[in-house]
Backbone of each chain as ProteinMPNN parsed JSONL, in Angstrom:
{"seq_chain_A": "MIKITEKPIDVQKVIDTASSLNAGAVNVFVGTVRNNAHGKNVVWLEYEAYETMAVGEIRKIIDDASHRWPLLGWAVSHRIGTLKPGEVAVAVAVSTPHRKDSFEACQYIIDTLKVKVPIWKKEVFEDGEEWISAHPAVAVNS", "coords_chain_A": {"N_chain_A": [[70.444, 40.798, 77.463], [68.872, 43.492, 78.77], [66.045, 45.74, 78.423], [64.523, 48.899, 79.041], [62.339, 51.306, 77.476], [61.191, 53.92, 75.627], [61.35, 54.384, 73.185], [60.881, 52.612, 69.821], [60.385, 49.36, 70.072], [62.88, 46.948, 68.783], [62.626, 44.418, 67.152], [64.094, 42.491, 65.806], [66.663, 42.97, 66.425], [66.476, 42.31, 69.252], [65.978, 39.638, 68.929], [68.482, 38.843, 67.662], [70.314, 39.378, 69.704], [69.739, 37.271, 71.564], [70.184, 35.212, 70.284], [72.416, 32.198, 69.614], [75.175, 30.62, 68.34], [75.312, 28.397, 69.144], [72.9, 27.402, 69.493], [70.346, 25.532, 68.796], [67.459, 26.572, 68.669], [65.482, 29.369, 68.728], [63.636, 31.055, 70.508], [60.646, 33.316, 70.485], [58.798, 36.035, 71.957], [56.151, 38.141, 71.192], [54.673, 40.542, 72.382], [51.475, 42.867, 71.975], [49.685, 45.526, 71.344], [46.622, 45.572, 71.857], [43.496, 46.781, 70.098], [41.139, 47.035, 71.698], [38.94, 46.302, 74.604], [36.802, 44.977, 77.032], [34.753, 45.338, 75.104], [35.012, 47.956, 74.54], [36.562, 50.404, 72.337], [40.144, 50.669, 72.444], [42.076, 53.609, 72.629], [44.775, 54.54, 73.115], [47.533, 53.198, 74.905], [48.982, 54.02, 77.755], [52.333, 53.223, 79.166], [53.98, 52.967, 82.011], [56.843, 52.768, 84.344], [58.527, 51.264, 86.664], [61.67, 52.164, 87.081], [64.59, 51.4, 87.993], [63.652, 49.142, 89.402], [62.757, 47.555, 87.865], [63.857, 46.35, 86.204], [65.925, 45.26, 88.025], [63.872, 43.006, 88.66], [63.428, 41.95, 86.362], [65.756, 40.752, 85.831], [66.333, 38.771, 88.265], [64.305, 37.177, 87.084], [65.214, 36.566, 84.825], [67.519, 35.07, 85.771], [66.448, 32.957, 87.397], [65.253, 31.68, 85.21], [67.722, 30.542, 83.856], [68.225, 28.778, 85.432], [66.47, 26.681, 85.224], [66.34, 26.216, 82.207], [68.408, 25.211, 79.996], [69.992, 27.922, 78.883], [71.071, 29.788, 76.207], [71.105, 32.202, 75.427], [69.262, 35.235, 75.819], [67.338, 37.814, 75.712], [65.366, 41.003, 76.558], [63.174, 43.169, 76.213], [61.18, 46.073, 76.982], [58.72, 48.104, 76.571], [58.396, 51.763, 77.218], [55.906, 54.688, 77.898], [53.68, 56.135, 75.445], [51.449, 54.291, 73.453], [50.532, 53.004, 70.432], [47.457, 51.097, 69.083], [48.451, 47.832, 67.965], [51.368, 48.305, 67.866], [54.175, 47.43, 69.484], [54.645, 45.835, 72.376], [56.274, 44.438, 74.316], [58.887, 42.146, 74.111], [60.289, 39.351, 74.316], [63.324, 37.394, 74.011], [64.784, 34.358, 73.661], [67.143, 31.51, 73.048], [68.131, 28.061, 73.057], [69.478, 24.959, 72.647], [67.876, 22.785, 72.065], [64.474, 22.637, 70.818], [61.749, 22.952, 72.453], [62.747, 23.424, 75.059], [63.358, 25.864, 74.381], [60.764, 26.957, 74.323], [59.103, 26.902, 76.627], [60.995, 28.121, 78.603], [60.522, 30.622, 77.431], [58.033, 30.918, 77.589], [58.042, 30.994, 80.52], [58.904, 33.257, 81.349], [57.725, 35.508, 79.739], [55.17, 34.753, 81.162], [56.096, 35.543, 84.013], [57.269, 37.676, 84.057], [54.707, 39.398, 83.499], [53.313, 39.185, 86.162], [55.499, 39.954, 88.293], [56.89, 42.122, 87.318], [57.633, 45.668, 87.953], [55.853, 47.464, 86.048], [53.435, 49.313, 84.755], [49.803, 49.661, 82.812], [47.58, 51.796, 81.315], [44.419, 51.691, 79.945], [43.372, 54.314, 77.536], [40.469, 55.277, 76.664], [37.965, 56.254, 74.44], [36.09, 57.601, 75.968], [37.295, 57.802, 78.549], [39.397, 56.533, 80.869], [41.803, 53.67, 82.333], [43.447, 52.475, 84.569], [45.004, 49.413, 84.459], [43.601, 46.247, 85.966], [44.059, 47.379, 88.404], [41.841, 47.81, 90.481], [39.783, 45.034, 92.188], [37.13, 44.728, 90.925], [37.777, 45.393, 88.221], [39.268, 43.6, 87.175], [40.954, 42.007, 84.671], [41.401, 39.556, 82.305], [44.72, 39.875, 80.83]], "CA_chain_A": [[70.149, 42.361, 77.28], [67.289, 43.943, 79.468], [65.768, 47.041, 78.035], [63.345, 49.532, 79.318], [62.789, 51.967, 76.415], [60.542, 54.768, 75.416], [61.295, 54.026, 71.962], [59.675, 51.495, 69.19], [61.426, 48.027, 70.219], [63.452, 46.473, 67.558], [62.101, 42.902, 67.574], [65.268, 41.575, 65.029], [67.818, 43.381, 67.597], [65.809, 41.449, 70.423], [66.505, 37.954, 68.591], [69.626, 38.689, 67.448], [71.145, 39.489, 70.917], [69.508, 36.099, 72.121], [70.761, 34.015, 69.52], [73.835, 31.703, 69.631], [75.875, 29.349, 67.542], [75.365, 26.817, 69.685], [71.213, 27.038, 69.829], [69.277, 25.112, 67.377], [66.161, 27.189, 68.712], [65.404, 30.646, 68.917], [62.283, 31.519, 70.639], [60.628, 35.205, 70.852], [57.461, 36.349, 71.819], [55.934, 39.392, 71.031], [53.122, 41.464, 73.152], [51.597, 44.04, 71.111], [48.731, 46.648, 71.82], [45.12, 45.238, 71.447], [42.59, 47.734, 69.707], [39.921, 46.594, 72.197], [38.654, 46.161, 76.0], [35.596, 45.127, 77.978], [34.192, 45.75, 74.4], [35.261, 49.832, 73.947], [37.921, 50.867, 71.821], [41.316, 51.691, 72.815], [42.712, 54.558, 71.634], [46.05, 54.063, 73.331], [47.845, 52.865, 75.953], [50.301, 54.263, 78.464], [52.899, 52.54, 79.901], [54.805, 53.423, 82.802], [57.578, 51.592, 84.686], [59.988, 51.684, 88.198], [63.012, 51.295, 85.988], [65.491, 50.319, 88.474], [63.278, 47.963, 90.316], [62.214, 46.437, 86.945], [65.325, 45.872, 85.695], [66.551, 43.863, 89.143], [62.83, 41.903, 88.783], [63.367, 40.603, 85.044], [67.11, 39.995, 86.066], [65.822, 37.367, 88.574], [63.65, 36.013, 86.258], [66.139, 35.684, 83.683], [68.46, 34.089, 86.509], [65.649, 31.504, 87.645], [64.888, 30.878, 84.141], [68.798, 29.808, 83.755], [68.618, 27.385, 86.315], [65.549, 25.507, 84.983], [66.658, 25.844, 81.17], [69.915, 25.743, 79.379], [69.702, 29.217, 78.087], [72.158, 29.893, 75.579], [71.312, 33.481, 75.106], [68.34, 35.909, 76.05], [66.887, 39.464, 75.499], [64.114, 40.947, 76.996], [62.896, 44.579, 75.828], [59.726, 46.432, 77.235], [58.118, 49.626, 75.932], [57.185, 52.537, 78.272], [55.045, 56.027, 77.347], [52.291, 56.117, 74.943], [51.481, 53.045, 72.551], [48.814, 53.441, 70.118], [47.27, 49.436, 68.842], [49.171, 47.433, 66.538], [52.659, 48.558, 68.6], [54.889, 46.319, 69.768], [54.917, 46.506, 73.969], [57.267, 44.008, 74.698], [59.509, 41.052, 73.192], [61.34, 38.334, 74.912], [63.501, 35.942, 73.106], [65.517, 32.975, 74.269], [67.817, 30.639, 72.59], [68.441, 27.139, 73.59], [70.005, 23.758, 72.32], [66.779, 22.294, 71.516], [63.15, 23.821, 70.989], [60.933, 22.432, 73.883], [63.462, 24.06, 76.679], [63.097, 27.556, 74.296], [59.202, 27.454, 74.268], [58.971, 26.357, 77.691], [61.636, 29.167, 78.942], [60.108, 31.906, 76.619], [56.757, 31.435, 78.207], [57.749, 31.148, 82.046], [59.545, 34.635, 81.429], [56.89, 36.432, 79.918], [54.374, 34.864, 82.05], [56.449, 35.811, 85.493], [57.229, 39.108, 84.435], [53.506, 39.78, 83.962], [53.181, 39.316, 87.694], [56.377, 40.516, 88.781], [57.892, 43.58, 86.964], [56.698, 47.222, 87.793], [55.239, 48.281, 84.851], [51.889, 49.127, 84.626], [49.526, 50.079, 81.772], [46.317, 52.515, 81.379], [43.9, 52.178, 78.901], [42.624, 55.292, 77.364], [39.101, 55.061, 75.883], [37.381, 57.729, 73.562], [35.28, 58.177, 76.77], [37.666, 57.947, 79.479], [40.86, 55.956, 80.971], [41.477, 53.011, 83.668], [44.822, 51.236, 85.533], [44.562, 48.117, 84.583], [44.231, 45.104, 87.0], [44.443, 48.204, 89.53], [40.7, 47.086, 91.503], [38.996, 43.436, 91.974], [36.038, 44.559, 90.179], [37.915, 45.721, 87.305], [40.255, 42.664, 86.922], [40.576, 41.643, 83.524], [43.155, 38.662, 81.741], [45.55, 40.728, 79.89]], "C_chain_A": [[68.844, 42.577, 78.228], [67.215, 45.53, 79.138], [64.692, 47.649, 78.766], [63.36, 50.881, 78.274], [61.363, 52.692, 76.199], [60.496, 54.538, 73.87], [61.096, 52.857, 70.882], [61.045, 50.713, 69.579], [62.197, 47.719, 68.729], [63.749, 45.248, 67.686], [63.508, 42.194, 66.921], [66.335, 41.673, 66.312], [67.558, 42.227, 68.637], [66.269, 39.921, 69.9], [67.603, 37.883, 68.257], [70.983, 38.707, 68.751], [70.744, 38.135, 71.256], [70.217, 35.269, 71.527], [72.216, 33.809, 69.685], [74.166, 30.901, 68.596], [75.599, 27.958, 67.574], [73.89, 26.172, 69.942], [70.757, 26.378, 68.408], [68.018, 25.697, 67.658], [66.663, 28.611, 69.31], [63.987, 30.975, 69.32], [62.175, 32.936, 71.121], [59.308, 35.052, 70.773], [57.259, 38.102, 72.448], [54.747, 40.128, 71.442], [53.225, 42.64, 72.446], [50.069, 44.54, 71.551], [47.344, 46.283, 71.078], [44.311, 46.61, 71.258], [41.25, 47.772, 70.477], [39.958, 45.887, 73.523], [37.843, 45.939, 76.575], [34.903, 45.805, 76.483], [33.932, 47.249, 73.906], [37.085, 49.798, 73.345], [38.988, 51.197, 72.563], [42.098, 52.706, 72.092], [44.35, 54.537, 71.684], [46.449, 53.749, 74.484], [49.07, 53.225, 76.559], [51.067, 53.826, 79.488], [53.937, 53.063, 80.816], [55.785, 52.086, 83.657], [58.554, 52.108, 85.962], [60.969, 51.084, 87.657], [63.778, 50.467, 86.659], [65.187, 49.309, 88.89], [62.974, 46.667, 89.136], [62.928, 45.777, 86.328], [66.415, 44.956, 86.213], [65.204, 42.567, 88.563], [63.521, 41.205, 87.474], [64.794, 40.176, 85.063], [66.974, 38.644, 86.578], [65.092, 37.037, 88.029], [64.348, 35.336, 85.2], [67.096, 34.347, 84.238], [67.592, 32.501, 87.042], [65.557, 30.755, 86.118], [66.58, 29.656, 83.726], [69.263, 28.698, 84.208], [67.773, 26.31, 86.011], [65.746, 25.12, 83.402], [68.269, 25.988, 80.585], [69.485, 26.867, 78.341], [71.122, 29.449, 77.234], [72.605, 31.781, 75.828], [69.993, 34.122, 75.174], [68.385, 37.492, 75.966], [65.371, 39.926, 75.939], [64.097, 43.01, 76.677], [61.316, 44.781, 76.237], [59.897, 48.011, 76.94], [57.645, 50.256, 77.084], [56.845, 54.08, 77.017], [54.028, 55.131, 76.384], [52.456, 55.038, 73.807], [50.36, 53.117, 71.884], [48.856, 51.183, 69.532], [48.021, 49.28, 67.523], [50.876, 47.371, 66.925], [53.187, 47.589, 69.328], [55.583, 46.762, 71.456], [56.29, 45.617, 74.638], [57.76, 42.868, 73.955], [60.586, 40.787, 74.172], [61.989, 37.277, 73.715], [64.693, 35.092, 73.794], [66.217, 32.172, 73.236], [68.587, 29.548, 73.553], [69.224, 25.875, 72.738], [68.773, 22.842, 71.344], [65.429, 22.888, 71.564], [62.222, 23.558, 71.99], [61.565, 23.288, 74.896], [62.98, 25.761, 75.779], [61.514, 27.777, 74.428], [59.053, 27.464, 75.923], [59.692, 27.518, 78.523], [61.558, 30.58, 78.442], [59.106, 32.374, 77.643], [56.727, 31.791, 79.713], [58.102, 32.8, 81.825], [58.538, 35.5, 81.457], [55.81, 36.249, 80.962], [54.83, 35.421, 83.499], [56.635, 37.489, 85.377], [55.947, 39.971, 84.018], [52.923, 40.19, 85.158], [54.086, 39.716, 88.361], [56.639, 41.939, 88.891], [57.304, 44.725, 87.388], [56.867, 47.758, 87.047], [53.995, 48.141, 84.977], [51.298, 49.894, 83.258], [47.934, 50.573, 82.191], [46.144, 52.361, 80.157], [43.443, 53.276, 78.639], [41.853, 54.99, 76.098], [38.466, 56.129, 75.134], [36.782, 58.111, 74.671], [35.875, 58.157, 78.444], [39.031, 56.914, 79.752], [40.979, 55.093, 82.175], [42.898, 52.707, 83.597], [44.304, 49.929, 85.171], [44.715, 46.85, 85.651], [44.259, 46.059, 88.213], [42.807, 47.32, 90.406], [40.511, 45.733, 90.923], [38.026, 43.725, 90.977], [36.184, 44.747, 88.722], [38.814, 44.294, 86.511], [39.764, 42.097, 85.626], [41.95, 40.474, 83.037], [43.762, 39.443, 80.721], [46.909, 39.973, 79.11]], "O_chain_A": [[67.933, 41.753, 78.295], [68.051, 46.37, 79.47], [63.838, 46.858, 79.169], [64.412, 51.519, 78.258], [60.374, 52.07, 76.587], [59.365, 54.532, 73.383], [61.25, 51.815, 71.519], [62.219, 51.078, 69.506], [61.948, 48.364, 67.711], [64.799, 44.833, 68.176], [64.003, 41.301, 67.608], [66.726, 40.73, 67.001], [68.376, 41.323, 68.812], [66.919, 39.182, 70.639], [68.086, 36.769, 68.459], [72.122, 38.243, 68.718], [71.807, 37.515, 71.258], [70.939, 34.521, 72.186], [73.07, 34.683, 69.84], [73.234, 30.475, 67.914], [75.586, 26.977, 66.83], [73.614, 25.049, 70.365], [70.88, 26.788, 67.254], [67.201, 25.356, 66.802], [67.642, 28.934, 69.982], [63.169, 31.166, 68.42], [62.971, 33.605, 71.781], [58.665, 34.344, 69.997], [57.714, 38.831, 73.33], [53.828, 40.244, 70.632], [54.221, 43.326, 72.212], [49.363, 43.723, 72.142], [47.05, 46.646, 69.939], [44.407, 47.487, 72.116], [40.313, 48.431, 70.027], [40.79, 45.001, 73.716], [37.654, 46.999, 77.171], [34.451, 46.932, 76.685], [33.034, 47.665, 73.173], [38.18, 49.396, 73.738], [38.813, 52.072, 73.411], [42.68, 52.505, 71.026], [45.084, 54.522, 70.696], [45.626, 54.032, 75.354], [50.141, 52.865, 76.071], [50.672, 53.952, 80.647], [54.855, 53.665, 80.259], [55.554, 50.877, 83.624], [59.147, 53.182, 86.062], [61.22, 49.879, 87.651], [63.907, 49.268, 86.41], [66.005, 48.39, 88.941], [62.948, 45.446, 89.293], [62.676, 44.65, 85.9], [67.279, 44.281, 85.655], [65.525, 41.454, 88.146], [64.066, 40.102, 87.53], [65.095, 39.237, 84.326], [67.25, 37.616, 85.959], [64.851, 35.95, 88.554], [64.269, 34.187, 84.764], [67.37, 33.267, 83.713], [68.027, 31.35, 87.041], [65.745, 29.556, 85.913], [66.567, 28.458, 83.44], [70.14, 27.915, 83.84], [68.057, 25.161, 86.349], [65.445, 23.972, 83.073], [69.064, 26.887, 80.859], [68.838, 26.741, 77.301], [72.199, 29.229, 77.79], [73.627, 32.382, 76.158], [69.254, 33.49, 74.419], [69.375, 38.201, 76.147], [64.37, 39.261, 75.674], [64.974, 43.823, 76.973], [60.413, 43.989, 75.964], [60.839, 48.796, 77.047], [56.819, 49.773, 77.858], [57.294, 54.368, 75.907], [53.693, 53.95, 76.477], [53.554, 54.921, 73.265], [49.274, 53.265, 72.445], [49.764, 50.354, 69.588], [48.201, 49.997, 66.539], [51.601, 46.535, 66.385], [52.381, 46.821, 69.855], [56.492, 47.538, 71.749], [57.149, 46.146, 75.344], [57.012, 42.523, 73.041], [61.429, 41.527, 74.678], [61.405, 36.618, 72.854], [65.457, 35.686, 74.555], [65.538, 32.264, 72.214], [69.359, 29.826, 74.471], [69.673, 26.477, 71.763], [68.89, 22.403, 70.2], [65.26, 23.724, 72.452], [61.939, 24.678, 72.414], [60.794, 23.908, 75.628], [62.396, 26.657, 76.389], [61.131, 28.924, 74.658], [58.79, 28.615, 76.272], [58.884, 28.017, 79.306], [62.256, 31.514, 78.835], [59.053, 33.416, 78.295], [55.89, 32.527, 80.235], [57.258, 33.549, 82.317], [58.207, 36.169, 82.437], [55.44, 37.214, 81.632], [53.896, 35.775, 84.218], [56.31, 38.335, 86.21], [56.037, 41.191, 84.152], [52.228, 41.193, 85.319], [53.629, 40.016, 89.464], [56.657, 42.707, 89.853], [56.113, 44.728, 87.074], [57.791, 48.564, 86.95], [53.426, 47.087, 85.258], [52.048, 50.632, 82.621], [47.224, 50.034, 83.04], [46.968, 52.609, 79.277], [42.826, 53.65, 79.636], [42.239, 54.631, 74.986], [38.749, 57.192, 75.687], [36.786, 59.342, 74.647], [35.149, 58.42, 79.403], [39.656, 56.551, 78.755], [40.378, 55.513, 83.164], [43.469, 52.705, 82.506], [43.243, 49.472, 85.597], [45.814, 46.523, 86.098], [44.531, 45.44, 89.241], [42.955, 46.184, 90.858], [40.821, 45.298, 89.814], [38.026, 42.929, 90.038], [35.274, 44.476, 87.939], [38.866, 44.184, 85.286], [38.601, 41.768, 85.394], [43.133, 40.577, 83.359], [43.126, 39.607, 79.68], [47.616, 40.62, 78.338]]}, "seq_chain_B": "MHTFRVKAFGITKDILGGKEMVIEAPGVTVGDLRAALNEKYPKLTGLRSLFIAVNNSYADETAVITDGDEIALIPPVSGG", "coords_chain_B": {"N_chain_B": [[57.126, 60.724, 115.737], [57.953, 59.462, 112.394], [59.335, 60.203, 109.402], [58.829, 59.399, 105.915], [59.746, 59.268, 102.313], [58.027, 58.597, 99.918], [57.595, 56.929, 96.579], [55.713, 56.745, 94.159], [53.766, 54.76, 91.913], [51.307, 53.887, 88.867], [48.274, 53.824, 89.556], [48.384, 54.619, 92.355], [49.816, 56.889, 91.868], [47.85, 58.501, 91.088], [46.226, 58.167, 93.42], [47.895, 59.194, 95.655], [48.201, 61.498, 94.634], [50.48, 62.567, 92.985], [53.94, 62.241, 92.004], [55.922, 61.585, 94.493], [55.483, 61.498, 97.566], [55.616, 62.803, 101.023], [55.472, 60.751, 103.68], [53.973, 60.515, 107.202], [54.879, 58.535, 109.755], [54.372, 56.463, 112.387], [56.122, 54.11, 113.587], [58.576, 52.169, 112.289], [58.415, 50.093, 110.445], [57.916, 48.504, 107.372], [54.814, 47.719, 107.622], [53.809, 49.303, 109.711], [54.134, 51.488, 107.701], [52.708, 51.432, 105.813], [50.113, 51.44, 107.486], [49.781, 53.711, 107.81], [49.244, 55.116, 105.31], [47.444, 54.194, 104.489], [45.667, 54.764, 106.238], [45.521, 57.959, 105.863], [45.376, 57.857, 102.953], [42.434, 56.203, 101.786], [41.948, 55.029, 99.821], [43.187, 53.725, 98.767], [43.125, 51.348, 100.008], [41.034, 49.788, 98.573], [42.31, 48.877, 96.189], [43.518, 45.62, 94.149], [45.51, 44.939, 94.973], [49.007, 45.849, 97.231], [51.831, 46.136, 96.962], [54.94, 47.452, 98.731], [57.855, 48.199, 98.25], [61.439, 48.108, 99.221], [64.181, 49.877, 98.659], [64.557, 49.155, 95.734], [63.591, 46.373, 96.245], [60.53, 43.811, 96.816], [59.285, 43.946, 99.669], [58.545, 42.7, 102.77], [56.039, 43.29, 105.512], [57.418, 42.926, 108.035], [59.718, 44.226, 107.612], [62.348, 46.685, 108.117], [62.539, 50.08, 107.801], [65.286, 52.377, 106.955], [67.246, 55.068, 107.263], [67.747, 56.721, 104.451], [66.77, 54.527, 102.53], [65.297, 53.703, 99.573], [61.954, 53.978, 98.954], [58.807, 52.358, 97.455], [55.57, 52.495, 96.231], [53.612, 49.837, 95.304], [51.45, 49.456, 93.1], [48.937, 46.64, 91.663], [50.609, 44.963, 89.086], [50.865, 45.315, 85.199], [52.041, 44.641, 83.161], [53.513, 43.871, 80.049]], "CA_chain_B": [[56.992, 60.43, 114.166], [58.719, 58.991, 111.773], [59.147, 61.05, 107.861], [59.295, 58.806, 104.502], [59.767, 59.686, 101.147], [57.474, 57.75, 99.117], [57.124, 57.081, 95.135], [54.207, 56.442, 93.773], [53.704, 54.461, 90.578], [50.475, 53.764, 88.304], [47.299, 54.178, 90.146], [49.093, 55.132, 93.229], [50.135, 58.304, 91.659], [46.088, 59.246, 91.231], [45.562, 58.22, 94.429], [48.558, 60.381, 96.7], [48.406, 63.105, 94.391], [52.073, 62.876, 92.85], [54.769, 60.859, 92.175], [56.551, 61.56, 95.491], [55.158, 62.393, 98.682], [56.115, 62.604, 102.209], [54.281, 60.55, 104.51], [54.726, 60.109, 108.347], [54.218, 57.343, 110.22], [54.883, 56.069, 113.951], [56.939, 52.91, 113.489], [59.706, 52.376, 111.068], [58.72, 48.696, 109.478], [56.52, 48.593, 105.927], [53.617, 47.673, 108.07], [53.477, 51.091, 109.93], [54.219, 52.935, 106.581], [51.388, 50.775, 105.163], [48.997, 51.654, 107.934], [49.865, 55.376, 107.921], [49.105, 55.138, 104.172], [45.807, 53.531, 104.532], [45.109, 55.856, 106.665], [45.716, 59.341, 105.264], [44.851, 57.629, 101.551], [41.394, 55.098, 101.898], [41.57, 54.601, 98.591], [44.858, 52.477, 98.787], [42.734, 49.784, 100.568], [40.415, 49.24, 97.66], [43.29, 48.04, 95.035], [43.406, 44.598, 94.615], [47.051, 44.037, 96.054], [49.174, 46.924, 97.002], [53.067, 45.977, 97.424], [55.659, 48.395, 99.091], [59.211, 48.09, 97.471], [62.494, 49.055, 99.804], [65.723, 49.593, 97.89], [64.07, 48.288, 94.336], [62.982, 44.87, 96.087], [59.359, 43.835, 97.521], [59.717, 44.058, 101.134], [58.089, 42.162, 103.982], [55.45, 43.781, 106.541], [58.291, 43.559, 109.176], [61.162, 44.767, 107.259], [62.795, 47.783, 108.887], [62.965, 50.675, 107.278], [66.123, 52.988, 107.442], [67.47, 56.554, 106.107], [68.583, 56.852, 102.787], [66.434, 53.818, 101.815], [64.224, 54.129, 98.396], [60.555, 53.116, 99.059], [57.934, 52.735, 96.324], [54.324, 51.802, 96.471], [53.522, 48.949, 93.939], [49.84, 48.424, 92.952], [48.576, 45.361, 90.701], [51.372, 45.611, 88.013], [50.245, 44.838, 84.114], [53.044, 44.835, 82.082], [53.445, 42.808, 78.655]], "C_chain_B": [[57.911, 60.116, 113.008], [58.552, 59.764, 110.147], [59.583, 59.839, 107.1], [59.01, 59.468, 103.363], [59.067, 58.66, 100.54], [57.461, 57.77, 97.682], [56.212, 56.228, 95.108], [54.087, 55.906, 92.087], [52.081, 54.03, 90.035], [49.509, 54.29, 89.014], [47.364, 54.642, 91.581], [49.519, 56.417, 93.079], [48.983, 58.755, 91.775], [46.09, 59.246, 92.592], [46.507, 59.402, 95.576], [48.861, 61.512, 95.927], [49.905, 63.518, 93.793], [52.847, 61.505, 92.865], [55.355, 60.776, 93.105], [55.826, 62.061, 96.551], [55.771, 61.843, 99.902], [54.947, 62.357, 102.803], [54.714, 60.22, 106.046], [53.878, 59.148, 108.992], [54.945, 56.999, 111.849], [55.574, 54.915, 114.387], [57.5, 52.995, 112.434], [59.745, 51.051, 110.168], [57.536, 49.434, 108.268], [55.205, 48.657, 106.685], [53.101, 49.096, 108.705], [53.254, 51.937, 108.983], [52.525, 52.494, 105.793], [50.126, 51.411, 106.193], [48.683, 53.195, 107.88], [48.765, 55.644, 106.396], [47.778, 54.862, 103.856], [44.929, 54.494, 105.39], [44.573, 57.371, 106.085], [45.096, 58.533, 103.588], [44.02, 56.305, 101.696], [41.587, 54.295, 100.746], [42.244, 53.129, 98.124], [44.04, 51.024, 99.25], [41.851, 49.138, 99.465], [41.187, 48.743, 96.296], [43.229, 46.857, 95.485], [44.568, 44.102, 95.177], [47.544, 45.523, 96.179], [50.594, 46.124, 97.688], [54.042, 47.184, 98.056], [57.292, 47.58, 98.399], [60.179, 48.815, 98.347], [63.575, 48.504, 99.254], [65.368, 48.587, 96.502], [63.835, 46.748, 94.67], [61.892, 45.177, 97.033], [59.873, 43.296, 98.609], [58.455, 43.254, 102.021], [57.194, 42.992, 105.042], [56.435, 44.324, 107.78], [59.376, 44.19, 108.914], [61.103, 46.492, 107.949], [63.205, 48.887, 107.814], [63.909, 52.044, 107.599], [66.385, 54.511, 106.382], [67.678, 56.204, 105.045], [67.341, 55.713, 101.913], [65.179, 54.327, 100.784], [62.713, 53.456, 98.525], [59.523, 53.656, 97.79], [56.85, 52.131, 96.566], [54.129, 51.266, 94.972], [52.257, 48.581, 93.878], [50.242, 47.425, 91.967], [49.667, 45.652, 89.226], [50.666, 44.763, 86.798], [51.323, 45.23, 83.218], [52.752, 43.923, 81.017], [52.591, 43.375, 77.997]], "O_chain_B": [[58.795, 60.967, 112.905], [57.379, 59.827, 109.781], [60.578, 59.226, 107.485], [58.057, 60.247, 103.345], [59.649, 57.584, 100.675], [57.263, 58.935, 97.336], [55.951, 55.245, 95.801], [54.324, 56.684, 91.163], [51.421, 53.772, 91.041], [49.749, 55.473, 89.258], [46.308, 55.087, 92.033], [49.62, 57.125, 94.081], [48.886, 59.577, 92.686], [45.952, 60.354, 93.111], [45.918, 60.285, 96.2], [49.609, 62.406, 96.324], [50.434, 64.595, 94.068], [52.664, 60.384, 93.339], [55.749, 59.61, 93.122], [55.497, 63.24, 96.423], [56.326, 60.746, 99.96], [53.886, 62.981, 102.779], [55.8, 59.657, 106.178], [52.668, 58.946, 108.893], [56.049, 57.421, 112.193], [55.628, 54.711, 115.6], [57.115, 53.775, 111.563], [60.654, 50.797, 109.378], [56.744, 50.376, 108.292], [54.463, 49.606, 106.432], [52.195, 49.801, 108.26], [52.5, 52.906, 109.064], [51.584, 53.189, 105.411], [49.155, 51.877, 105.597], [47.575, 53.73, 107.904], [47.702, 56.263, 106.457], [47.153, 55.382, 102.932], [43.768, 54.854, 105.196], [43.403, 57.729, 105.946], [44.031, 59.063, 103.27], [44.679, 55.266, 101.741], [41.418, 53.076, 100.7], [41.974, 52.093, 97.516], [44.336, 49.888, 98.878], [41.907, 47.909, 99.406], [40.521, 48.225, 95.399], [43.003, 46.593, 96.666], [44.655, 43.027, 95.771], [46.95, 46.42, 95.58], [50.496, 45.568, 98.781], [53.581, 48.219, 97.577], [57.456, 46.373, 98.219], [60.023, 50.034, 98.421], [63.963, 47.336, 99.221], [65.861, 47.472, 96.327], [63.841, 45.904, 93.774], [61.872, 46.132, 97.81], [60.71, 42.394, 98.645], [57.318, 43.453, 101.592], [58.04, 43.618, 105.681], [56.439, 45.42, 108.34], [60.04, 44.717, 109.807], [60.132, 47.215, 108.169], [64.113, 48.645, 107.019], [63.44, 52.833, 108.42], [65.931, 54.856, 105.291], [67.794, 54.995, 104.843], [67.02, 56.016, 100.764], [64.309, 55.136, 101.103], [62.536, 52.318, 98.09], [59.412, 54.782, 97.307], [56.99, 51.077, 97.186], [54.333, 51.832, 93.898], [51.839, 47.573, 94.449], [51.369, 47.261, 91.498], [49.39, 46.55, 88.43], [50.013, 43.753, 87.063], [51.266, 46.284, 82.583], [51.75, 43.211, 81.092], [52.249, 42.918, 76.906]]}, "name": "protein", "num_of_chains": 2, "seq": "MIKITEKPIDVQKVIDTASSLNAGAVNVFVGTVRNNAHGKNVVWLEYEAYETMAVGEIRKIIDDASHRWPLLGWAVSHRIGTLKPGEVAVAVAVSTPHRKDSFEACQYIIDTLKVKVPIWKKEVFEDGEEWISAHPAVAVNSMHTFRVKAFGITKDILGGKEMVIEAPGVTVGDLRAALNEKYPKLTGLRSLFIAVNNSYADETAVITDGDEIALIPPVSGG"}
């Protein structure tokens, strides 16, 4: 399952979709909205996606992961629109026969998603707003 | 001159002033389009990176754009 959605992410559904009776491990990563950046309070985040390409790029990442680890099931859901601190922005789940592969595959998927998939976020502060990582001067670890 | 319809996302939407813009370029490669964009919107050159996607995939500078291709500007991504 690959989903780009404006609705709140149902993490349990992501886990259930990735689960398999043949698996001994289900690994899930849940990315949430932080309430601060650069020492300032984040009021909300605006997420935007180039949806058709984002789905295609996530599919490529899953294909790569499937070649490297014995994935029995997987699911990726990414939220777009306006998100408040504490809300779930992304959920990735994979299942594999043993736990080590599940940790590695899940980390690979979220790490690659963050550098390849055309999704953008804008932090909105009390006194302004900023597209994340757009300029060299404001590059941040996210 | 060749006319291209370009989708803009993230900060490029702010720089171009809209979600979709028509750009004229003297050539038909991604590199030609990039040069025309940089000339018309110099702020694009200040970005950390700017990829151009053709038909939903990252394209090389030498890729040739043909009629009906979907073109999109991909500034530094920040999902997750």
